[in-house]
Residue, then its C-alpha position, 0 to 999 in steps of 0.5 A: x240584689x244588695x238593695x233587697x238584702x238591705x231592705x229585708x234587713x231594715x224590715x226585720x229591725x222594725x217590730x210590730x207592737x200593740x198600742x191600745x187596739x192597734x198594731x203599730x211599727x216600732x223601729x229602734x236605732x242608735x244615733x251616733x255623733x263622735x263618741x256619743x250614742x243615744x238610743x232612738x225609738x221610731x214609732x208609726x210612720x217614722x219607723x218605716x223610713x229606709x235607713x242604712x247604717x252610717x246614713x247621716x240624718x236630721x231628726x226633729x220633734x223628739x221626746x227625751x226620757x230617762x229609763x232604767x237603761x239611761x237617756x233615750x229619745x222617742x219619736x212623736x206624731x210631729x217627728x220628721x226624719x230627713x236624710x242629709x246629702x253627703x258631699x265628698x271634696x277632694 
């Protein structure tokens, strides 16, 4: 049941926006490392990847822009999102 709830929450975070004549998915997430946070807009295929809060990821091929809200990143047609393996050592 928890997986379904997470999936429903993730789907609710992805909006559908009109670009030209097409409707494309747009997901907004925040990348965080230490005290640094950077907003990231994931477009099209990159927006439909299931991610949970706290999941370590590697994202490539992004475009950085300045806006009225500060620096932010956007995916491109070549963006890849890879979930990183997490190992616990005791």
